N, C-alpha and C positions, 0 to 999 in steps of 0.2 A: 503234426496235428495235435501235439500237446497232450494234456491230461484227459481229453475226450476221445483219444484215438480208438478206444474200445468200441465207441458208438458210431464213428464216422465212416461213411462209405466214400472212399476217395473218388474224385472225378475221373481218374484214369481207369476206374472199374465200371464205368458206364459208357456204352458205345452204341452206334446205330444198329438197329435190329437186322438190317440186311447183310451185315458182315457175318460170315459163318464162323461160329466157334464150336469146337467139339464138345465143350462142357455146358452148352446151353440146351435146355429142353425145347423141343420144337413146337409144343402146343402154344407157346406165347410169342411166336414170331410176328403176330399181328400188331404188337406194340412197336411204336416208333423207336423206343430205346430199350436196351437190355442191360441188366447189371449182373456182375459175377462176384463170387466170394473173394474178399481180400484175405489177408493173413489169417491163419487158423486160430490165433489167439484173440481174435476180435469178433464181435457180434454187432454188425451195423443195425442201427435203430431206425425203423420206419415210424414216422410220427404223423398222426391224424389229429387235427385241431378243429373243434366246432366253435367258431368265434361268437356264435349266438349264446353260448353257455356262459354262466357266471358274469353277467353284465358285460363290462368291457375287458374282463380278465382274459377271455379267449383271444382277443385281438393282440394284446400285449404278449401273451405266451407264444402265439404264432410268430410274431416278429422276432422274439428272442431266439426261438429255435432255428429260424432261418439264418440268423446271424451266427449261432454257435455251431451248427451242423452244416453239412452240404445241403443247400436249398432243395435239391432233388429228393431229399429224404423227408421233406415236410410238406403236408398237403392240407389245404384249406377246404374243409368239407362243405362250406357254404357255396363254394364255386364248382367243386368237382366231387364225385362220390369216391369211395375207397378203392374202386377197381383199378384205376391207373397205377396207384402206388403199390397195390398188392401184386399186380402183374409185373411191375418193374422188379420187385423183390422176389418173385416166385422162384427164380433160379438160384437164389442164395440159400444154401442149406442151413446156415447158422446165422440167424438174425432174430431180433426182437421187434415187437410192435408196441407202441405207446399210443393209447387213445386218450385225448384230452377233451373231456366233455362229461355229460351226465349218463345215467343208465341207458337212456334211449340211444345215445350215440354209440355206446359200447355194443348194444344189440345190433345196431346197423352194421358195424364193422364185422362182428362175428358172423352175421348172416352172409355178408359178402365173401368172407373167408371160406365159408362152406362150399362156395361155387368154384374155388380154385383147386386144381388137381395137384395137390402136394404129393411128394414122394412119401412112402410110409415113414411115420414118426418124424417127419420134417416140417410139419405145420408149426409156424413160429408162435411162441407163447406171447401173451398180451399183458402188458402192465397198464395201470390207470393213473391219470392225473385228474382228480375229481373237480370238475368245474360246474356241475349241476347243482340243484337244490337238495335233493334227497341223498344222492351218492351212496345208495345202500350197498351196491356190489363192491364199491371201493372200500367201504368200511369192512365188509366181510373179508376182503383180501388184504387188509392192513395197509391201504394206501391213504387212509384218513378220511374224514368227513367233508373236506372241502379245502381247496387250494387257497392259501392266505399269503400269496406273494412271496413264498419261500424261494431261496436261491435255487435256480434250476440246475445248476451244476451239482448241488447236493442231491437233488432228486435223481439225476442221471447216475450218480455214484450208488444210490440206493438200488436202482434198477440193475446195475452191474453185480450187486451183492444179493439180489433177490433169488428166491427159490421157485422152480417150476412145479406146478401141481396140475392135476386134471380136474376139470369142473364138469359136472353133469348138466346137461341141458334137456329140456322137456318140450314135447310137441303138444299143443292144446287144440282141440277141435270143439267148437261150440255150435250146437244145432238148435235153432230157435223152434219152440213148440208150435207157435202160430206165426205164419209169415206176415199176417196182418198187424201183429203187434209192432208198435213203434219203439225204436231204441237206437243206440249208437253202434256202429261197427266196432268189433274188437280191434285194438291198435296193433296187436301182434298175434302170431300163431306159434311163437317160440317163447318159452320161459327160461330166462337165464338165471334169475335170482329167486323170485317168488310170485305167487298168484294168490289173491285174497278176495274174499267176499265179506261185505258187512261194514263195520264201523270205520276201520282205517281206509277202506275204499271210498266210503261216503265222504270222509274228510278230504281225501285227495280229489274226488270228483268236484266237490264244491270249490276247492282251491282252483282247480283247472277252469271251471266256468267263470269264476271271478277274474282270473288272470286273462282269459280271452276277452272279457268285457272291458276290463280296466287295466291294460298292460302297463300303463305309467305308474301304477301302484306296486308293481312287482319287479323293481329294477335293481334289487340287491339281495344277496343271500340272507342277511340278517332280517331285512324286512319280510322276506318270504317266510322265514321261521316264525316271526311274530304273527303272520297271517295264519299259519298252521296252528299256533297256540290258540288263537281266538276261535278258529273254526272247530278245533277239538273241544273247546269249552262249550260252545253252543251245541255241538253234537251230543255231548254228555247230558246236557239239560233236555234236549228234544227227544233223544233215544229213537231215532228213525229206524234203527235196525233191531228193535226189541223183538224177542222171541224168534230170533233168526234160526235157531236150531229146529224149530217146528216147520220151517218152510224149505228145508233142504234135506234131501236123501243122499247119502254117500255110500258107495261101494268101492272097496279097495281089493284089487286082485294082485296078490303079491307073489313071491317066489317060495317054492316048496322045498328046494334042495340046491346044493352047490352045482349039481349037474345042469339044472335049469339056467343058472347064471352063466355057466360055460357055453350052453347052447345059444343064449342071447348074445354073448360076446362074439361067437362064431357066426352070428347072423342066420341061424337055422331055426330060431324060435322067436316069437314076438316078445317084446319087452313087457315088464310089469306095467300095470295101468291102474289109474284111478278114475272112477266114474261117479258123477254126481248129477242130481236133478233138482232144479229150483222150481217152486210153485208160484212165485210172484216176481215182479221186477226188483232187482237189487243192483246197487253200485258194485262194480268189480274193478280190479286193477291187475295189470301185469307189469312187473318191474317199475312201478311208480306211475304208469300211464293208465288213468281211470276211464271208465265209460259206464253208462246205464244200460243194463242188460235185462230184456224181458225174460219171462220164464223159458228155461232152456235145459238141454242135456249137455253136460260137459264131459269130455273124455280127455284124459292126460296120459301120454305114453312117453317112455324114454326115447330121446332123439339120438344123442351122441355124447361123447366126452371130448372136451377141447382143452389144450394146454393154456394155462394162465400163469402169471407171475404173482407170487405172494410177497408183499413188502416186509421190511424189517421193522416198520413202525409199530411200536407197542402201545402207543397212546391213540386210541380210536376216538376221534372227536364226534 
């Protein structure tokens, strides 16, 4: 299997699910195929690619990974969700996951992983190949600000040398004050990277509306960044979120002691929370996905910690 043997799941380690194997967990027998762990010094890589991200980059990345790895390891998210791949790899205690897409794609995969019954401390860590426009989470985890047709073999070697960390995720609940107010539904109820109200959300929302209306004008990452620059300039001049602090009340309920932290970890006490209230409609965004929200009450609580991989890249674009 050559220089990529660390990442490859050999075809001999995938078999029909109806064959009984002692080392296979039974909750995944509904799958047509099951996979088992190869040699101890390898970590097979499960790859998810969103071909719609990054112009045509996603399509090229998908084809290259199918050629370089076992095609059973590579999944096209435009045709099938993450579940088949996650279920196939659920019985492999030592594997990694690579998500090729933007922040929304990463959130989609992490949400799907929440539904898999992993053994304790055996949830696979996730690396990122940034194909979106913002790629904020990829920047934070040192995978760069955008894929620029780098050698995929080099990227796989970087994954092999990466470091696992735990990332906090947050649950957000938004209660609209008046049901009659018109607005957009929140895109997510989980925060993986950030939640914001005001100027940056306003720029992202205007970008989103323009892209939905004129998709042909948003067909490359560079062009998208130029649009962000133009919208940011007009937002600075128009000041649509002026006096934002006068329209929001914020209450933070934190931790009082290390004992409380231990109780939260043990699941016997509710997590720390943040509570805020808005008095007028404002643009908001979760992990780069914006919407217009009428006056509401927002509650944010800690959801969980998930393993991620932090890259060796020191130049964050």
